[in-house]
Each structure stands twice: as structure tokens, then as C-alpha cells.
TILUMKE-871891 format. One record per atom (N, C-alpha, C): residue in three letters; x, y, z. Coordinates in steps of 0.001 Angstrom, whole numbers, padded with zeros to 6 digits, always signed. Each point is the difference from the previous one (the first is absolute). Last residue first. Layout:
<pts>
alaXYZ...
</pts>
This chain:
<pts>
his-031107-039831+001549his-000124-001117+000932his-000290+000469+001402leu+000976+002757-003914leu-001343-000547-000098leu-000237-001104+001023arg+003261+004642-000451arg-000035-001436+000262arg-001432-000489-000025asp+002116+004223-002830asp-000736-000353+001212asp+000007-001502+000173his+003713+003406-002480his-001082-000959-000180his-000632-000362+001354ser+003827+003061-001091ser-001310+000553+000264ser-001126-001027-000141arg+004747-000873-000756arg-000133+000507+001364arg-001442+000429+000308pro+001399-001530-004380pro-000078-001094+000974pro-000201+000495+001426ser-001926+003032-003991ser+001325-000478+000385ser-000142-001096+001042arg-003757+001010-003811arg+000434+000378+001336arg+001377-000562+000287ile-002627+001603-004644ile+000683-001134+000629ile+000499+000459+001361ser-002062+003074-002865ser-001031-000978+000370ser+000618-001224+000671lys+002556+003694-001818lys-000570+000298+001311lys-001062-001000+000425asp+004540-000452-003124asp-001443-000029-000129asp-000616+000178+001377glu+004865+001232-002533glu-000608-000396+001268glu-001504+000118-000136arg+003377-001167-004117arg-000568+001122+000741arg-000662-000515+001258pro+004094-002815-001965pro-001387+000335-000323pro-000465+001192+000819leu+005105-000768-001610leu-000860-000286+001139leu-001422+000371-000371cys+004664-001460-002770cys-001192+000838-000022cys-000869-000406+001178ala+005524-000483-001598ala-001149-000455+000769ala-001132+000998-000111thr+004770-001758-002673thr-000883+001127+000233thr-001256-000499+000684arg+004432-002206-001595arg-000652-000088+001302arg-000845+001234+000324arg+002010+000352-004431arg+000837-000568+001054arg-000720+000114+001325arg-000936+000143-005815arg-000427+000309+001352arg+000897-000702+001017gln+000170-000482-004865gln+000768+001120+000524gln-000354+000339+001444gly-002157-003526-002493gly+001427-000250-000166gly+000859+001098+000592lys-004826+000272-000149lys+000507-000883+001049lys+001485-000284-000124pro-002112+004704-001672pro-000080-001405-000406pro+000682-000892+001026ala-001967+004521+001876ala+001068-000405-000911ala-000210-001450-000422thr-002524+002947+003160thr-000611-000500-001224thr+001044-000440-001018thr+001005+001999+004281thr-000734-001233+000286thr-000652-000588-001244asn+004513+003117+000992asn-001217-000010-000789asn-000722-001333+000212lys+003494+003017+003234lys-000166-001247-000727lys-001358+000008-000695lys+002734+004478+001045lys-000998-000875+000600lys-000100-001250-000853tyr+003539+004339+000989tyr-000344-001112-000860tyr-000990-000867+000744thr+003103+005031+000044thr-001081-000813+000538thr-000300-001100-000993ile+003759+004139+001269ile-000182-001219-000779ile-001090-000813+000676asn+002275+004327+001352asn-001285+000046-000701asn-000186-001174-000954met+003571+000906+003332met+000335+000121-001420met-001260+000072-000873arg-000345-000596+004695arg+000775+001233-000181arg+000315+000252-001466arg-002098-004044+001134arg-000933+001106+000172arg+000716+001339-000185leu+002582-003897-000030leu-000823+000059-001209leu-000982+001160+000074ala+002575-000855+003814ala+000838+000530-001084ala-000787+000113-001298his-002094-002007+003734his+000200+001437+000225his+000805+000624-001131gly-000579-004675-000109gly-001273+000682-000187gly+000123+001501+000170ile+003719-002709+000976ile-000240+000040-001447ile-001290+000756-000280gly+000986-000813+004457gly+000920+000992-000546gly-000168+000148-001498lys-002405-003365+002175lys-000540+001304+000346lys+000877+001122-000545glu+001463-004442-000406glu-001140+000248-000879glu-000552+001400+000233ser+005168-000665+001231ser-001301-000559+000368ser-001074+000329-001031val+005283-000634-001367val-000757+000859+000911val-001362-000636+000272gly+003614-001320-003315gly+000486-000115+001378gly-000694+000933+000985leu-000614-001028-004940leu+000696+001234+000368leu+000490+000002+001449arg-002400-003767-001889arg+001036+000334-000987arg+000816+001210+000425lys-003681-001309+002662lys+001062-001015+000069lys+001122+000332-000961gly-003832+002743-000107gly+000743+000178+001242gly+001139-000996+000140arg-003034-000380-003590arg+000896+001153-000193arg+000869+000202+001240glu-003292-003283+000300glu+001042-000427-000932glu+000993+001125-000257ser-003758+000961+002606ser+000885-000905+000746ser+001137-000478-000894gln-003435+002627-001875gln+000925+000801+000801gln+000948-000882+000806tyr-001871-001928-004619tyr-000579+000431+001256tyr+001050+000782+000783ala-000234-000406-005526ala+000552-000549+001243ala-000729+000563+001211asp-000441+000870-004967asp-001040-000704+000745asp+000480-000545+001349pro+002889+002405-003175pro-001153+000853+000283pro-001087-000679+000830tyr+005307-000445-001018tyr-001005-000906+000559tyr-001264+000797+000339glu+003582+002252-002186glu+000346-001385-000340glu-001071-000994+000454arg-000436+004689+001040arg-000003-000189-001454arg+000233-001458-000382val+000273+001182+004531val-001390+000140-000437val-000088-000206-001514asp+004280+000071+001932asp-000711-001217+000384asp-001460+000045-000456arg+002639+003832-000593arg+000457-001054-000907arg-000745-001302+000286ala-000730+003584+002917ala-000611+000291-001302ala+000383-001066-001030leu+002049-000262+004215leu-001418-000320+000106leu-000714+000249-001332ala+004511+001223+000359ala-000121-001461+000005ala-001468-000421+000079ile+000914+004549+000343ile+000336-000450-001354ile-000149-001511-000096arg-000560+002097+004205arg-001123+000272-000900arg+000275-000506-001415asp+001794-001908+004779asp+000529+000709-001151asp-001119+000179-001018ile-000295-000601+005467ile-000396-000569-001284ile+000518+000879-001127lys+000981+001259+004491lys+000258-001428-000061lys-000305-000603-001370ile-000616+004712+001501ile+001362-000368-000388ile+000204-001494-000204ala-003683+004544+000164ala+000037-001451+000127ala+001356-000474-000506pro-000469+004991+002112pro-000295-000803-001193pro+000037-001493+000301lys-001290+004382+003234lys+000948-001088-000182lys-000342-000812-001252val-002737+003534+001647val+001201+000556-000592val+000984-001108-000360arg-005638+000438+000522arg+001178-000716+000446arg+001211+000537-000748thr-004485+003000+001120thr+000534-001023-000893thr+001240-000639+000601arg-002507+003401+002337arg-001041-000640-000802arg+000511-001134-000870gln+001220+002634+004963gln+000580-000397-001275gln-001022-000819-000777pro-001189+003948+003692pro+000251-001435-000171pro+000536-000299-001397glu+000873+004703+002692glu-000945-000635-000914glu+000314-001486-000130val+002881+002736+002602val-001305-000105+000640val-000997-000751-000886arg+005524-000222+000553arg-001036+000277-001004arg-001366-000250+000628lys+004008-000034+002649lys+000626+000147-001320lys-001020+000430-001048leu-001462-000916+004361leu+000877+001161+000067leu+000677+000260-001348trp-002660-003842+000565trp-000825+001187-000122trp+000844+001266+000068arg+002132-004149+000699arg-000443+000097-001395arg-000836+001261-000217val+001279-001026+004391val+001177+000395-000776val-000378+000190-001466val-003301-001726+002827val+000247+001416+000305val+001198+000514-000809thr-000930-004566-000316thr-001079+000772-000615thr+000213+001491+000222ala+002843-003109+002108ala+000330+000128-001422ala-001065+000814-000734ile-000750-001099+004500ile+001057+001007-000106ile+000359+000230-001464gly-004973-001746+001176gly+001386-000427+000000gly+000980+001151-000139ile-004834+000477+002477ile+000468-000278-001356ile+001472-000367+000075cys-003255+001821+003514cys-000058-001435-000275cys+000294-000317-001475phe+000214+004300+002535phe-001040-000202-001010phe-000133-001461-000432arg+003200+001301+003382arg-001207+000768+000326arg-001146-000279-000978glu+004359-001871-000718glu-000673-000623+001139glu-001320+000696+000308ala+002739+001827-003372ala-000458-001327-000415ala-000773-000686+001117val+002110+004090+000924val-001153+000203-000885val-000590-001345-000400glu+003948-000087+002480glu-001115+000465+000835glu-001268+000211-000835ala+004035-001134-002223ala-000488-001134+000788ala-001198+000399+000863ile+002269+003347-002438ile-000727-000876-000910ile-000604-001176+000760thr+000688+004387+002850thr+000874-000830-000832thr-000869-000884-000893leu-001660+004913+001783leu+000090-001413+000339leu+001007-000705-000906asn-002008+004844+000793asn+001424-000352-000066asn+000236-001448+000453glu-004200+002629-000667glu+000365-000514+001318glu+001451-000447+000066lys-001754+001842-004082lys-000493+000879+001071lys+000490-000449+001371glu+000976-002688-003876glu+000758+001257+000017glu-000417+000889+001174arg-002333-004062-000642arg+001415-000302+000286arg+000811+001281+000093ile-004428+000298-001413ile+000067-000213+001457ile+001433-000317+000409ser-000816+000351-004576ser-000092+001327+000636ser+000054-000116+001523leu-000037-003980-002595leu+001275+000713-000138leu-000048+001383+000636val-003969-002599-000067val+001014-000687+000805val+001321+000762-000048lys-003444+001553-002772lys-000329+000242+001407lys+001065-000621+000913arg+000212-000847-004632arg+000437+001372+000308arg-000260+000335+001465arg-001545-004152-001545arg+001463+000028-000041arg+000518+001386+000387tyr-004628-000547-000509tyr+000471-000665+001215tyr+001526+000046+000069asp-001995+001623-003922asp-000317+000882+001132asp+000523-000586+001310ile+000243-002570-003930ile+001047+001029+000014ile-000233+000958+001157ser-001694-005085+000458ser-000316+001195-000789ser+001123+001020+000135tyr+000915-005328+000324tyr-000472+001094+000840tyr-000256+001214-000867thr-000252-005281-001544thr+000758+001238-000091thr-000616+001038+000914met+000183-005685-000056met-000835+001179+000000met+000877+001240+000000
</pts>
């Protein structure tokens, strides 16, 4: 949760008025010392991430997508030595999306699953009444 800018300014103004240390302010307002230090450097909350992604090589990932367009993220992760989730985040950063086509010919389909629509007339096992 992000603290409002008004609250941040209030905390810092009380610190200046009462000449409190960073630790005293943190204890008084029940916030972390690192939070107060961060607010002293910059009152406005940071909106974007400054740190670049360093573990996944974007060029290698782009090459892998070109060479194996139907590969699963787990397969890409094994080839590149990273996790599935990391591959998913990197693909999203690169604006690469791919959805498996459920209407593809059977020779090209790879374990595509179609789940039936949920029918409201069918009761779930938990909601059935006992007849005995």
C-alpha cells in the first residue's frame, strides 16, 4: 500500500518542527526507517521500475521464439536456464503474446484443452442434498 503524499509531507514536517531523528519519526508513526529515509530523498512515490531485467537475454529469447514458435514457457525456461514465470514476464515486457489455437488441425495441436462451459443447471457435488 502506498502512503498519500499529504501524509508523507505531514510526517516530514513534524520531523522538522520537533527536530526528531529518523528512528524517532519511524517509531512514532509506526513506519520503517528505510521508508522515512526514502521519503527524505523523494516525497512522491515511484511509479515505474528503474532496475532493468538482467537474467534473461532478450536477444536469446527473441531467437528462441522465432525458432520454436509453439514452445511452452517451461520448454523455453529449460533452454534458457530460467523459470517459467521469468519467461512469461520477459515475453510480456517484449509485447510477445501467443495463445494456443484450439481449432488447429489435430496434427499441429499440442495438448490443447477445452473446458466446457459451466452449466448452472448442474449442481456441484458440495451442494447436493442427501436423499437418504
